[in-house]
N, C-alpha and C positions, 0 to 999 in steps of 0.2 A: 865756266859760263856764270857770268852777271846778268842782271837785270835790272834796269831802272823805272821804279813802279811810282807810275801817277795815276790819276784816276782812269783817262780814258785810254792808257797804253796798257794797262791791266787790264782792264774789261775786255780788250781786243785780244790779248793773250789768253786770257780764258777761255773766248770763245771759239777762236780760232786754232789753238793749238791744245787739244785736251791732254795730250801725252805731257806737255809741261806743266800741268797742272799743280801738281804735288810738289815740284821743283818751286814753281812760285809763290805757293804756298809756305814752302819751306823760308824762303828768303823773308818774306814779308814778317814771319814769325821772329825771324832773327833782329829786325829792327823796330819789333814791337816795344822795346823797351824807351827808343826815343820818341817815337809818335805818343805814348802814354806818358812820359814825361813831359811833352809839349804841350798836350791836352791839360794836366795838371797844373801846369802854369800860367794857361790861359784862362781854365775853368775853375771859379772858387769852390764850386759846391763838392770837388773832389780833394780838398784839402782835407777834410776830417769825414769820417765814415758813419760817424753817428750824431753829430749835430754841427749846425753853423756858429757855435758860439765861438768857437776858435780862430774865426776869420779877422776879429777885430785885433785878436792877440798877435797871430801868427802873421809874422811880414817876411821871415827868411823864405827866398826861393827854391833854396836846396834841400829843406826840410820838406815843403811840398814835392820836391823831385823827389826826394828819396821814397815818400809815403808813396808815390803814385807808381812807382819802381815795385816795390812792394806788393801792390796790387797787381801788378801785370806779373809778378814771378809765381804769386799764389794761385792765378788762373790760367796757365799756359794751357791746360787740357782743355778749356772751352771751345768749342767749335765758334770758329769766326762765320760761319755763314748761315743764312736762315735755313728754315725746313724747306724751302721751295727751290733751295739751290743759288739764290741771290747775295751776291756780295754783299757784308754790311760793311758801313762807312767806319770811319775811325770813332766817331761819336757814339754811333750804337753799339759799337765792338767796347768799348770803355765803361758804357752805363750796362751792359749785359756784365762784365766783370763785376763792377759794383754791387750788382743786383746780388751776385753769386756770394761775395765777398761780404756782405751784410747779414748773409742768413750763417755764416760759418764762424767769421771772426767776430772775438769779445770786445767789452770795450777796454779791459786790462791792457789789450795787444795793441792799440792805438797808441801810436807815441805823442800825436799832436794832441792827443785829448788829455793824456797824463800830462804832458808837459803846460798845457793850461791850468791843469789843477794843482800843479804845484806851484805855480806863478800866483792862482789866486788865494792858495791856502799857505801862503809862506809864514811863517814863525814870526812874531812880533817881540823884538828885542827892546827892551822899555828903555834901559841904558842910552841906545842908539838914538833912539826916537822922541826922547824927551828931556835929555841932557845936554848941554852945549860941549864941545871938545874939552874944554878946560874944566869942567863940572864932573866930565866923564872921566878923565883922568884923574883927580881928586876922589870921587867916589872908589873907583878900581882899587886905588892904591889904599884907600881907608880899609877895603872889605879885604885885599890881600893882606894886610898887616894885623886886624883882629878877628878873622874870619867871618867877619858880617860887619854893617855899616855901624860904628860907632859915633852920634850924632853929637855934632861939635867937636871934635879932637883934631888936632893940626897933625898931616902928614907932611912928608918930603919928598917931593918928584925928582926925576933926574935932572932936571936944571938946576939944583940945590935950593930952591924957594920952598919954604914951608908955605901950606893953603889948609884952611879950615873951612868944613861944609857943614851948613845947618839946614837941615829939612823937617818938615812936619812930619808926624806920624802916619799921616795918609801917603805922601810922598814916598815915605821909606816902603811900604807896602807894596805899591805899585810896581817899584822898582827891582822886588825881590824876583826870582826867577820862580816861575810858577806856571801849572799846567791848567786849562779849564776844560772840561768835560760837561757834555749834555748829552740825555737821550732823548728818544724819540717818543712818540704817545704811547702811554701806559696805561692798559686796563686797571684801574685802579684808583682808591681816592687819597686824598692827602692826609687824611687820619691814619689810613692804612701804613702808608708810607711813612709818617713820622716814628713808628715805632722799629724801623730798620735805620732810618738815617741818626736816629739819636745814638743808636749802638755803633755805626760806622764812624760817628764823629770823633777825630782825634786820634785815631789809629793809624798805623802805619799801610800804606798800600799792600802789602801782601797778607799783611792780618785782615785788611779789610775784604779781601778777595776769597781769603778761607773763612769767615762767617759768612760770607753769601753763598758759598758752596753747601756748608752745613745747616743753614738757617730753613727752618721750614715753613716762612713766610713765600707767599708767590712771589712777590715784588722783587724778593732779593735775588731771584735768577737774572732777572733785567738788570739790577743794579749789578752784581757781580759782572756782566758782559760790558758795561758801562767802565768799571774800572780796571779791565784789563787790557781797553783800548789806551788806557793812559801809561802801561808799558812801551807799548808801541810808539806813542808820543813823545816819552821819555828819551827812547833812544835818537828821535829826529832830532830834538833841541841837545841832545848831548847832557842828559842828566840821569844820574844814577838812580834806578827805580828802586832801587834797597833803601835808599836814605828818604824817599819821599812820603808824605804822610797826607791825610783826608783833612785838610786846613778847614774848609766848611763846605756842607751841604744841607740842602734846602730842595723843599718840591713847591710845586704850585699848578694852579689849575691849567690844563692846556684846550682851551678852546672850547667849542659848542659840545654839549653831551648829548648822547642819543638817549630817546625816550619811547618809552611805549607804555602800553595801557596794561592796568592790572584790574583784573573783574573780582569783585567781591560779592558779597549775599546781599540779597533784597534791593539787587537793582543799583546798587551803588558801583563806584569806580574809584582805580586809584593810577598814579603813574609811577611807574620805576623809572629810574633815572640812571643810567650807565656813564659813570663819571671816568674821565681821561686828564690825566697827569702828566708832566714831566718832570725830572729830576736834574737838578744842576750842582756841579761839587768843583771844589779848588784844590790842587794837591800843591803842596808847596814842600821846600827841600832842607838840608839840613842848615843852609844860613840862616832861615826863620828860626828853626830849633834855636838855635846860638842865642839869635837875638831876643826870643822869648824868655831862655833859661837867666840871660843877662838881668832883662827886665824886671823877672820876680823875685832876683836876689838883691837888685839895687831899691825894689819895694819893700822888701823886708829890712833893710838896714835903714830906711828910712822912717820906720814904723816906731813909734816911742813907745819905750816900754812901760808895763802896766804899774802905778803906782797907787798905793791905796789913800784915800780921800780923807784928810786931817780933820774931818767933822764927823767921821763913823768911827765906831768901835773895830777893831781890829777882826774879832771873830762875831761880831754882829750879835743880834739878842740872842741869849740863852735861854730857852724857854723853860719851865719850871716843872715840867712834867713830861715825860718819855713820850713819843707819838710812837706807839705801834703801828 
């Protein structure tokens, strides 16, 4: 036996046929997924459970329908009737499901919200966005040949032609793979943070994390947590975390300070300033290490050898007496 569910017919069946009430409710529950999906397509507020920021980015109706079906599947045990026995409308039942689901579902379980985050925070590949297609081919061929970008060297592409690319030092540094890390507000001062940042500058990523674990400074714990996020981001951009090192690290003031009164003797008063800072750092990989080693070697080769001036004696002035 099947029932055609409409607003007037279902109400009449429930009033006049109390015996068939359970069968009607079971049939309405079986088509609940279709009604919820239709409501999710028409109502924009059901596309995301935590915020409406995904409405501008999400345009696929299938994703919205799938999210609405998950809402229905997770709340099948919700009573579809009110306390006084009145049957709820489709919109009221959907709102009731969303209220229960907001209390139980976590942000990481919202697929639309997570997809929005991935689109907003995609890693920026400098080679793709800053170089033309031909310069990109020449740059990648140069890096594949020397292990890093050798400025002014000619390379041969697949078409058989040789090309030479010259870049400024600032441009070479921007094009190299790097990871930018930043911290939240830290309850410390820049003077205290400098003691730790000078220790971590130039160390490999793993060594810097170990130094933060065993350091007695209070800020070292926060810096260690920031460095650990670099390992996760390295996997996202397909970089080897074992070859990363701290290229730059600095600290600065982070907005407004908190202040309170400090009472002193003889009716005097001072001000205690609670300072907050942020820490920023840049991690670089093996390509930068090879380039820095090559530049250091070339600088040593270009350095002129020390020569004794002809106007001065070789041994200098010999004193007449010993100096004890």
